[in-house]
C-alpha positions as CSV (number, residue, x, y, z in Angstrom):
1,M,74.9,102.2,60.0
2,F,75.8,98.7,59.1
3,D,78.0,98.2,56.1
4,W,76.2,95.2,54.6
5,T,78.7,94.8,51.9
6,T,81.5,94.4,54.4
7,I,79.4,92.1,56.6
8,K,78.6,89.9,53.5
9,S,82.2,89.7,52.5
10,Q,83.2,88.6,56.0
11,K,80.4,86.2,56.7
12,Q,82.8,83.4,57.3
13,L,84.3,85.3,60.2
14,I,80.9,86.1,61.6
15,F,79.8,82.5,61.5
16,M,83.0,81.5,63.3
17,S,82.3,84.1,66.0
18,V,78.8,82.7,66.7
19,P,79.9,79.9,69.1
20,L,82.0,82.4,71.1
21,L,79.1,84.9,71.2
22,F,76.8,82.1,72.4
23,Y,79.4,81.1,75.1
24,I,79.6,84.7,76.3
25,V,75.8,85.2,76.5
26,L,75.3,81.9,78.2
27,F,78.0,82.2,80.8
28,A,78.4,85.9,81.3
29,Y,75.0,87.5,80.8
30,V,72.3,84.8,81.5
31,P,73.6,84.3,85.1
32,V,73.1,88.0,85.8
33,W,69.5,87.3,86.7
34,G,70.9,85.6,89.8
35,W,71.8,89.0,91.1
36,L,68.2,89.2,92.3
37,M,69.2,86.9,95.2
38,A,71.0,89.9,96.8
39,F,67.7,91.5,97.4
40,Q,66.1,88.4,98.9
41,N,66.5,86.2,101.9
42,F,67.2,83.4,99.5
43,K,66.4,79.8,100.6
44,P,67.2,77.0,98.2
45,A,64.2,75.0,99.3
46,K,61.8,77.7,98.0
47,G,61.0,78.7,94.4
48,F,62.9,81.7,93.1
49,F,59.8,84.0,93.1
50,D,58.6,82.7,96.4
51,Q,61.5,84.2,98.3
52,E,61.3,86.9,100.8
53,W,62.3,90.3,99.3
54,V,64.4,92.4,101.7
55,G,65.6,95.3,99.5
56,F,69.1,96.5,100.3
57,K,69.3,94.8,103.7
58,H,72.4,92.7,102.8
59,F,74.2,95.7,101.3
60,K,73.5,97.7,104.4
61,F,74.9,94.8,106.5
62,L,78.1,94.7,104.4
63,F,78.8,98.4,104.7
64,T,78.3,98.4,108.4
65,D,80.0,95.1,109.3
66,D,83.5,95.5,110.8
67,T,84.7,92.3,109.2
68,F,83.7,93.4,105.7
69,L,85.4,96.7,106.2
70,R,88.6,94.9,107.3
71,V,88.6,92.6,104.3
72,M,88.1,95.7,102.1
73,R,91.2,97.2,103.6
74,N,93.1,94.0,103.1
75,T,91.9,93.7,99.5
76,I,92.7,97.2,98.5
77,G,96.1,97.1,100.3
78,M,97.3,93.9,98.7
79,S,95.9,94.9,95.3
80,L,97.8,98.2,95.3
81,I,101.0,96.4,96.3
82,N,100.5,93.9,93.5
83,L,99.7,96.6,91.1
84,V,102.8,98.7,91.8
85,L,105.3,95.9,92.2
86,G,103.8,94.1,89.1
87,F,104.2,97.1,86.8
88,V,107.6,98.2,88.1
89,S,109.2,94.7,88.1
90,A,107.8,93.8,84.6
91,I,109.0,97.1,83.0
92,V,112.4,96.9,84.7
93,L,112.9,93.3,83.6
94,A,111.8,94.1,80.1
95,L,114.3,97.0,79.9
96,L,117.1,94.7,81.2
97,L,116.3,91.9,78.8
98,N,116.2,94.3,75.9
99,E,119.8,95.2,76.7
100,I,121.0,91.6,76.5
101,K,122.6,91.3,73.1
102,N,123.4,87.5,73.3
103,L,120.1,86.0,71.9
104,L,120.6,82.6,73.5
105,M,121.2,84.2,77.0
106,K,118.2,86.5,76.5
107,R,115.9,83.6,75.7
108,L,117.3,81.5,78.6
109,V,116.7,84.3,81.1
110,Q,113.2,85.0,79.8
111,T,112.3,81.4,79.8
112,I,113.4,81.0,83.4
113,S,111.6,84.1,84.5
114,Y,108.2,83.1,83.2
115,L,108.3,79.4,84.1
116,P,106.7,80.0,87.5
117,H,103.6,81.4,85.7
118,F,102.7,77.9,84.7
119,L,102.7,76.6,88.3
120,S,99.4,76.4,90.0
121,W,99.0,78.5,93.1
122,V,98.8,75.3,95.2
123,I,102.4,74.4,94.2
124,A,103.6,78.0,94.3
125,A,102.2,78.6,97.8
126,G,103.9,75.4,98.9
127,I,107.2,76.7,97.6
128,V,106.7,80.0,99.3
129,A,105.8,78.4,102.6
130,T,108.8,76.1,102.4
131,S,111.1,79.1,101.6
132,L,109.8,81.0,104.6
133,S,109.9,78.1,107.0
134,I,111.6,78.6,110.3
135,N,113.3,75.2,109.9
136,D,115.9,75.5,107.1
137,G,113.8,77.9,105.0
138,I,116.1,79.6,102.5
139,V,115.0,83.1,103.4
140,N,115.8,82.7,107.1
141,T,119.0,80.8,106.3
142,V,120.3,83.6,104.0
143,L,119.3,86.4,106.3
144,L,121.0,84.6,109.3
145,K,124.2,84.1,107.2
146,L,124.2,87.8,106.3
147,H,123.6,88.7,110.0
148,I,120.6,90.7,109.0
149,I,118.5,88.9,111.6
150,D,119.6,87.2,114.9
151,E,117.1,84.4,114.9
152,P,114.6,82.9,112.5
153,V,111.5,84.9,111.8
154,L,108.0,83.4,111.8
155,W,107.1,85.1,108.5
156,L,103.7,83.5,108.1
157,S,102.7,84.0,111.7
158,E,102.8,87.8,111.9
159,G,100.2,89.8,110.0
160,K,102.6,92.8,109.3
161,Y,104.6,90.6,106.9
162,F,101.7,89.1,105.0
163,W,101.0,91.8,102.4
164,G,104.7,92.0,101.5
165,I,104.9,88.2,101.2
166,V,101.9,88.2,98.8
167,G,103.4,91.1,96.8
168,A,106.8,89.4,96.5
169,S,105.1,86.0,95.6
170,N,103.1,87.6,92.8
171,V,106.2,89.2,91.4
172,W,108.1,86.0,91.5
173,K,105.3,84.1,89.8
174,E,104.1,86.6,87.2
175,V,107.0,89.0,86.4
176,G,108.3,87.0,83.5
177,W,104.9,86.5,81.9
178,N,104.0,90.2,82.4
179,T,107.3,91.2,80.7
180,I,106.3,89.5,77.4
181,I,103.9,92.2,76.3
182,Y,106.5,95.0,77.1
183,L,109.1,93.2,75.1
184,A,106.7,93.0,72.2
185,A,106.1,96.8,72.6
186,I,109.8,97.5,72.7
187,A,110.3,95.4,69.6
188,S,107.9,97.6,67.7
189,I,109.9,100.8,68.3
190,D,111.5,102.1,65.2
191,P,115.3,101.1,65.2
192,S,116.2,104.3,63.5
193,L,115.5,106.2,66.7
194,Y,118.2,104.2,68.5
195,E,120.6,104.8,65.5
196,A,119.9,108.5,65.7
197,A,120.6,108.5,69.4
198,D,123.9,106.7,68.9
199,M,124.9,109.4,66.4
200,D,124.1,112.0,69.0
201,G,126.2,110.2,71.6
202,A,123.5,108.9,73.8
203,N,124.4,106.1,76.2
204,R,122.2,103.1,77.1
205,Y,120.5,104.8,80.0
206,Q,119.6,107.8,78.0
207,K,118.2,105.6,75.2
208,M,116.1,103.8,77.8
209,L,114.8,107.1,79.2
210,Y,114.1,109.0,76.1
211,I,113.3,106.3,73.5
212,T,112.3,103.0,75.1
213,L,110.1,104.2,78.0
214,P,108.2,106.7,75.8
215,G,107.8,104.0,73.2
216,I,106.0,101.6,75.6
217,K,104.0,104.4,77.3
218,A,100.8,103.6,75.4
219,T,101.0,99.9,76.3
220,F,101.6,100.8,80.0
221,V,98.6,103.1,80.1
222,I,96.3,100.5,78.5
223,L,97.4,97.9,81.0
224,L,97.1,100.3,83.9
225,I,93.5,101.1,83.0
226,M,92.7,97.4,82.8
227,S,94.4,96.8,86.1
228,I,92.6,99.6,87.9
229,G,89.4,97.8,86.9
230,H,90.6,94.8,88.9
231,I,91.6,96.8,92.0
232,L,89.3,94.6,94.2
233,D,90.7,91.4,92.8
234,A,93.7,91.1,95.1
235,G,93.6,87.3,94.7
236,F,92.1,84.3,96.5
237,E,94.4,81.3,96.1
238,I,97.6,82.6,97.8
239,Q,95.7,84.3,100.6
240,Y,93.6,81.3,101.2
241,L,96.6,78.9,101.1
242,L,99.1,80.9,103.1
243,G,96.6,82.4,105.5
244,N,96.0,81.1,109.0
245,G,94.3,82.1,112.2
246,L,97.3,84.1,113.3
247,V,97.2,86.4,110.2
248,A,93.5,86.3,109.4
249,D,93.1,90.0,110.1
250,W,95.6,90.7,107.3
251,S,95.0,87.8,104.9
252,E,91.3,87.7,104.3
253,T,90.1,89.3,101.1
254,I,86.6,90.0,99.7
255,D,86.6,86.6,97.9
256,I,87.5,84.8,101.1
257,F,84.9,86.7,103.0
258,V,82.2,85.7,100.4
259,L,83.3,82.1,100.6
260,K,83.6,81.9,104.4
261,Y,80.7,84.0,105.6
262,G,78.4,83.7,102.6
263,I,78.6,80.4,100.7
264,A,80.0,78.2,103.5
265,Q,77.2,79.4,105.8
266,F,74.5,79.1,103.1
267,N,74.0,82.8,103.1
268,Y,73.8,83.1,99.3
269,S,72.1,86.5,99.4
270,M,75.0,88.1,101.2
271,A,77.5,86.3,98.9
272,T,75.7,87.7,95.9
273,A,75.7,91.2,97.4
274,G,79.4,91.0,97.9
275,G,79.9,89.9,94.3
276,I,77.7,92.7,93.0
277,F,79.6,95.3,95.0
278,K,82.9,94.1,93.5
279,T,81.5,94.2,90.0
280,V,80.0,97.7,90.3
281,V,83.2,99.1,91.8
282,S,85.4,97.5,89.2
283,V,83.3,98.8,86.3
284,T,83.1,102.3,87.8
285,L,86.9,102.4,88.4
286,L,87.5,101.2,84.8
287,L,85.3,103.9,83.3
288,M,86.9,106.6,85.5
289,A,90.4,105.5,84.6
290,N,89.5,105.5,80.9
291,W,87.9,109.0,81.2
292,I,91.0,110.4,83.0
293,A,93.2,108.9,80.3
294,K,91.1,110.5,77.6
295,R,91.2,113.9,79.4
296,L,95.0,113.6,79.6
297,G,95.3,112.8,75.9
298,E,96.6,109.3,76.6
299,E,95.7,106.0,75.0
300,R,92.4,104.5,76.2
301,L,90.2,101.5,75.9
302,L,87.1,103.4,74.6
């Protein structure tokens, strides 16, 4: 039941939320009616209700098309790499930053680490491509100096390297930004726990293992649940900018497939079907991850 007394006392906050609510309804819910295009052979020249209805034809095509199955593999593969590397790198960096006692040095390292987050992917992809260049690229130069390779490698011309490049690029660009929330969680841990550990003779690594990591577990679980809901969002910009014909079998994701074979070819119905598939899978995975967390007694979204 509504607590009208509370609602009345907070009416200013409710009025302030009206524009945001209107924005969400207008841009998140009203466009959902466009999903009907997935069940039509949509032609822009015709009225919406004059279209030819074809049922699940476009969904059947997606699930039997070799190209779509390939981009599904690429999307899931790169998404899992980004998920694992993103969490591991952010947690490790947060633990290391927490051990820096010099406040000025800590802020300097943290600032440098999250500056790439503010670069657009166009600029970031240019930096990555330059770094991997066969002509004076820093990666090839360093590896040659260390005698790890005998000749420069065409990193962006071989598909087997592409997923790793995407994962490393995402870590470089986002690790500092992702670390912020873990540092905030670490800051909320009761300092008396560390003092008690010092009295018991615990070293830094033991305090990390038995105090810091358990202290940020709830934050980790919540972020993991949210990330699982985006398992089909492997990205679009970096794959589109770094991809080429030589690595197309490894670089194309669902978003690129929708753009290339749907929107670019005016097949809006198939593009809509691909978007619906992503949304349904994402919501299903999110609810499943939340349910599993609940059964395990962990923190959850709902």
